[in-house]
C-alpha positions as CSV (number, residue, x, y, z in Angstrom):
1,M,-53.9,90.7,120.9
2,S,-55.1,87.1,120.6
3,S,-57.2,85.5,123.2
4,Y,-59.1,82.2,123.3
5,E,-61.5,80.4,125.6
6,F,-62.7,76.8,125.6
7,T,-64.3,74.3,127.9
8,Y,-64.1,70.6,128.4
9,D,-65.1,68.0,131.0
10,V,-62.6,66.0,133.0
11,T,-63.5,62.4,133.5
12,P,-61.8,59.8,135.6
13,D,-60.8,58.0,132.4
14,L,-59.1,61.1,131.0
15,A,-57.2,61.5,134.3
16,K,-56.1,57.9,134.2
17,V,-55.0,58.1,130.6
18,A,-53.0,61.3,131.4
19,A,-51.4,59.7,134.4
20,R,-50.5,56.6,132.5
21,K,-48.9,58.7,129.7
22,Y,-47.0,60.8,132.2
23,I,-45.7,57.8,134.1
24,W,-44.6,56.1,131.0
25,R,-42.9,59.2,129.6
26,R,-41.2,60.0,132.9
27,A,-40.3,56.5,134.3
28,G,-41.2,53.9,131.6
29,L,-37.7,52.4,131.2
30,W,-37.0,52.4,134.9
31,L,-40.3,50.7,135.6
32,I,-39.4,48.0,133.1
33,L,-36.0,47.6,134.7
34,N,-37.5,47.4,138.2
35,F,-39.9,44.7,137.0
36,I,-37.1,42.7,135.5
37,V,-35.0,43.0,138.7
38,L,-38.0,41.9,140.7
39,L,-38.6,38.9,138.5
40,S,-34.9,37.9,138.3
41,C,-34.5,38.1,142.1
42,L,-37.7,36.1,142.6
43,F,-36.4,33.5,140.2
44,L,-33.0,33.4,142.1
45,L,-34.9,33.1,145.4
46,V,-37.0,30.1,144.1
47,A,-33.7,28.6,142.8
48,G,-32.3,28.6,146.3
49,N,-30.1,31.7,146.2
50,R,-30.1,33.3,149.7
51,N,-27.7,36.2,149.1
52,W,-28.6,39.6,150.6
53,Y,-29.3,41.2,147.3
54,V,-32.0,38.7,146.5
55,F,-34.0,40.2,149.3
56,V,-33.0,43.8,149.2
57,L,-33.3,44.5,145.4
58,P,-36.9,43.2,145.2
59,A,-37.9,45.3,148.1
60,I,-36.5,48.4,146.5
61,A,-38.1,47.5,143.1
62,T,-41.5,46.9,144.8
63,V,-41.4,50.2,146.6
64,K,-40.7,52.1,143.3
65,L,-43.4,50.1,141.4
66,W,-45.9,50.7,144.2
67,A,-45.3,54.4,144.2
68,W,-46.0,54.8,140.5
69,L,-49.0,52.5,140.7
70,K,-50.5,54.4,143.6
71,S,-50.0,57.6,141.7
72,Y,-51.9,56.1,138.8
73,L,-54.7,54.8,140.9
74,K,-55.2,58.1,142.8
75,S,-55.5,60.1,139.6
76,G,-58.9,58.7,138.7
77,A,-60.2,58.7,142.2
78,S,-59.4,62.4,142.8
79,V,-61.5,63.4,139.7
80,E,-64.4,61.2,140.9
81,K,-64.7,63.2,144.1
82,V,-65.2,66.5,142.2
83,T,-68.9,67.3,141.5
84,D,-68.3,70.0,138.8
85,R,-65.8,68.5,136.3
86,K,-66.0,71.4,133.9
87,V,-62.7,73.0,133.0
88,T,-62.6,76.4,131.4
89,V,-59.4,77.5,129.8
90,Y,-58.6,81.1,128.9
91,L,-55.5,81.8,126.8
92,N,-54.0,85.2,126.0
93,E,-50.6,86.6,125.0
94,N,-49.3,86.6,128.6
95,D,-50.7,83.5,130.3
96,M,-52.9,80.5,130.4
97,Q,-55.7,80.4,133.0
98,M,-57.6,77.3,134.0
99,N,-60.7,77.2,136.2
100,F,-61.5,73.8,137.6
101,A,-63.6,72.8,140.7
102,Q,-63.7,76.4,141.9
103,V,-59.9,76.7,141.7
104,E,-58.3,79.2,139.4
105,T,-54.8,78.4,138.1
106,K,-52.9,81.0,136.1
107,V,-49.6,80.2,134.5
108,S,-47.4,82.6,132.6
109,W,-46.1,81.5,129.2
110,S,-42.6,82.3,130.4
111,H,-43.0,79.5,132.9
112,P,-41.0,76.5,131.6
113,M,-43.3,73.9,130.1
114,S,-43.3,70.9,127.9
115,I,-46.2,69.6,125.8
116,S,-46.5,65.9,124.9
117,K,-49.0,65.4,122.1
118,Y,-51.0,62.1,122.0
119,K,-53.9,61.0,119.9
120,T,-56.5,61.8,122.5
121,L,-54.9,64.4,124.7
122,W,-52.2,66.9,125.2
123,L,-50.2,66.5,128.4
124,I,-48.7,69.8,129.6
125,T,-46.0,69.5,132.2
126,F,-44.6,72.5,134.1
127,L,-40.9,71.7,134.2
128,D,-39.9,73.4,137.4
129,T,-42.6,71.8,139.6
130,N,-43.4,68.6,137.6
131,D,-47.1,69.5,137.9
132,R,-49.1,68.6,134.9
133,T,-52.5,69.1,133.3
134,C,-54.2,67.5,130.4
135,I,-56.4,68.8,127.6
136,P,-58.4,66.5,125.4
137,V,-57.6,67.0,121.7
138,D,-61.3,67.3,120.9
139,A,-61.5,70.5,122.9
140,L,-58.7,72.2,120.9
141,S,-59.3,73.9,117.6
142,V,-56.5,74.1,115.0
143,E,-56.1,77.8,115.8
144,V,-55.8,77.1,119.6
145,K,-53.3,74.3,119.0
146,T,-51.1,76.5,116.9
147,F,-51.3,79.3,119.5
148,I,-50.4,77.1,122.4
149,E,-47.5,75.5,120.5
150,N,-46.1,78.9,119.4
151,K,-46.3,80.4,122.9
152,V,-44.6,77.4,124.5
153,L,-41.8,77.3,121.8
154,E,-41.3,81.1,122.0
155,N,-40.6,80.8,125.7
156,G,-38.1,78.0,125.4
157,G,-40.5,75.1,126.1
158,T,-40.7,71.9,124.1
159,V,-43.4,70.3,122.0
160,A,-43.2,66.6,121.2
């Protein structure tokens, strides 16, 4: 039975990078569309157009943009408040357990998840709750990477 353990430190920068990657992967195209709508309506407003949609559409676009921006800004701030930023991860055949800031999280491999691999981090998203966690690539050995990928794929998850 295989089991692994590794430790890494979470930093506000790591949390912000993870949040940025998650937001872009989840809403990137919609954010661009919202920004285009906002600019187009502002252009129409300056040009003298006073139709209802010139006021309503920018309001909707602004609310959506603000929600994602607020999520990004809060990600680094929440990590800054934590005094012990050490994360310990335990992996075995049945589950993945993470200990961070005196909180223990245990997730079964049968839990639907998706892994997005980037140069500096892996973003693990739990598909039924949209919760996510990130692991810096430096903390993962080749053996651990292979183990995690295999467990996620065995249980119907995705790795991209």
